[in-house]
PABA-766403 format. One record per residue (C-alpha): x, y, z; residue in three letters. Coordinates in steps of 0.05 Angstrom, whole numbers, plus 5000, padded with zeros to 4 digits. Example, Ala and Ser with C-alpha at 12.3 -4.5 7.8 and 13.67 -1.06 7.14 Angstrom:
REM residues 2
[[5246; 4910; 5156]; 'ALA'],
[[5273; 4979; 5143]; 'SER'],
***
This chain:
REM residues 102
[[3086; 4138; 3213]; 'MET'],
[[3111; 4077; 3249]; 'ASN'],
[[3107; 4090; 3325]; 'PRO'],
[[3170; 4051; 3341]; 'ARG'],
[[3209; 4091; 3289]; 'VAL'],
[[3181; 4157; 3316]; 'LEU'],
[[3201; 4136; 3387]; 'ALA'],
[[3271; 4119; 3364]; 'ASP'],
[[3281; 4182; 3323]; 'LEU'],
[[3261; 4226; 3381]; 'ARG'],
[[3333; 4222; 3405]; 'LYS'],
[[3352; 4267; 3346]; 'PHE'],
[[3296; 4318; 3357]; 'LEU'],
[[3289; 4376; 3406]; 'LYS'],
[[3232; 4425; 3413]; 'VAL'],
[[3253; 4493; 3387]; 'ALA'],
[[3184; 4525; 3391]; 'ASP'],
[[3114; 4499; 3402]; 'HIS'],
[[3047; 4533; 3397]; 'THR'],
[[2982; 4493; 3388]; 'PRO'],
[[2980; 4469; 3316]; 'GLY'],
[[3054; 4484; 3301]; 'ARG'],
[[3115; 4448; 3327]; 'LEU'],
[[3185; 4469; 3306]; 'ARG'],
[[3239; 4417; 3321]; 'LEU'],
[[3314; 4425; 3321]; 'LYS'],
[[3341; 4365; 3283]; 'VAL'],
[[3408; 4334; 3300]; 'ASP'],
[[3437; 4319; 3231]; 'LEU'],
[[3465; 4254; 3258]; 'ALA'],
[[3395; 4229; 3244]; 'VAL'],
[[3416; 4223; 3171]; 'LEU'],
[[3457; 4161; 3190]; 'ARG'],
[[3395; 4128; 3221]; 'HIS'],
[[3365; 4074; 3175]; 'PRO'],
[[3295; 4102; 3185]; 'ALA'],
[[3311; 4175; 3173]; 'ALA'],
[[3275; 4174; 3106]; 'ALA'],
[[3210; 4167; 3145]; 'GLN'],
[[3219; 4238; 3171]; 'LEU'],
[[3225; 4264; 3100]; 'ARG'],
[[3164; 4224; 3080]; 'ALA'],
[[3117; 4254; 3132]; 'LEU'],
[[3054; 4279; 3097]; 'THR'],
[[2981; 4287; 3117]; 'PRO'],
[[2969; 4221; 3081]; 'GLU'],
[[3021; 4184; 3123]; 'THR'],
[[3002; 4215; 3190]; 'TRP'],
[[2929; 4233; 3204]; 'PRO'],
[[2923; 4301; 3237]; 'GLY'],
[[2987; 4327; 3204]; 'LEU'],
[[2972; 4387; 3159]; 'ARG'],
[[3042; 4396; 3130]; 'GLY'],
[[3117; 4398; 3142]; 'THR'],
[[3175; 4443; 3125]; 'ARG'],
[[3249; 4431; 3134]; 'PHE'],
[[3296; 4490; 3137]; 'ASP'],
[[3365; 4465; 3118]; 'VAL'],
[[3399; 4529; 3142]; 'PHE'],
[[3372; 4524; 3214]; 'THR'],
[[3365; 4447; 3215]; 'SER'],
[[3293; 4454; 3237]; 'THR'],
[[3232; 4413; 3219]; 'LEU'],
[[3165; 4447; 3227]; 'THR'],
[[3103; 4404; 3235]; 'LEU'],
[[3035; 4438; 3224]; 'ASP'],
[[2982; 4395; 3257]; 'TYR'],
[[2910; 4394; 3278]; 'ASP'],
[[2911; 4399; 3355]; 'PRO'],
[[2842; 4367; 3358]; 'ALA'],
[[2872; 4304; 3327]; 'VAL'],
[[2944; 4306; 3352]; 'LEU'],
[[2949; 4331; 3424]; 'PRO'],
[[3009; 4377; 3429]; 'GLY'],
[[3027; 4356; 3499]; 'GLU'],
[[3040; 4285; 3474]; 'LEU'],
[[3094; 4313; 3427]; 'PHE'],
[[3126; 4349; 3485]; 'GLU'],
[[3125; 4287; 3530]; 'GLU'],
[[3149; 4241; 3475]; 'LEU'],
[[3210; 4284; 3461]; 'LEU'],
[[3226; 4293; 3535]; 'ALA'],
[[3220; 4222; 3561]; 'THR'],
[[3285; 4183; 3571]; 'PRO'],
[[3243; 4118; 3577]; 'ASP'],
[[3242; 4080; 3511]; 'ASP'],
[[3179; 4040; 3527]; 'GLU'],
[[3142; 4103; 3549]; 'ARG'],
[[3164; 4136; 3484]; 'ALA'],
[[3134; 4079; 3444]; 'VAL'],
[[3068; 4085; 3483]; 'GLN'],
[[3065; 4160; 3469]; 'LEU'],
[[3083; 4150; 3396]; 'ALA'],
[[3027; 4099; 3389]; 'VAL'],
[[2978; 4150; 3416]; 'ARG'],
[[3004; 4204; 3368]; 'LEU'],
[[3004; 4157; 3308]; 'CYS'],
[[2936; 4129; 3324]; 'GLY'],
[[2959; 4058; 3314]; 'THR'],
[[2978; 3997; 3354]; 'THR'],
[[3046; 3965; 3356]; 'HIS'],
[[3073; 3896; 3363]; 'SER'],
***
């Protein structure tokens, strides 16, 4: 997952429920107009280390991320989705994605 894309897409996501290892996000369907929306659909354990799986419920517009809390600290998800600061969001996304950005 590209950290800048994750930081940008956060504006369309809201925490619906979060327990360690499982994050359920309410998805604003306006995200479908975003050019990088396909990256949300492409999330897999291969594309994001620590991710165990994803499920999207079209009826409730929720995306559930099952993750390894030892690899992906849950509090970073919460902070990423709550911050209004775009640069802070990129910093948090970089930590979650385990990559650097340019």
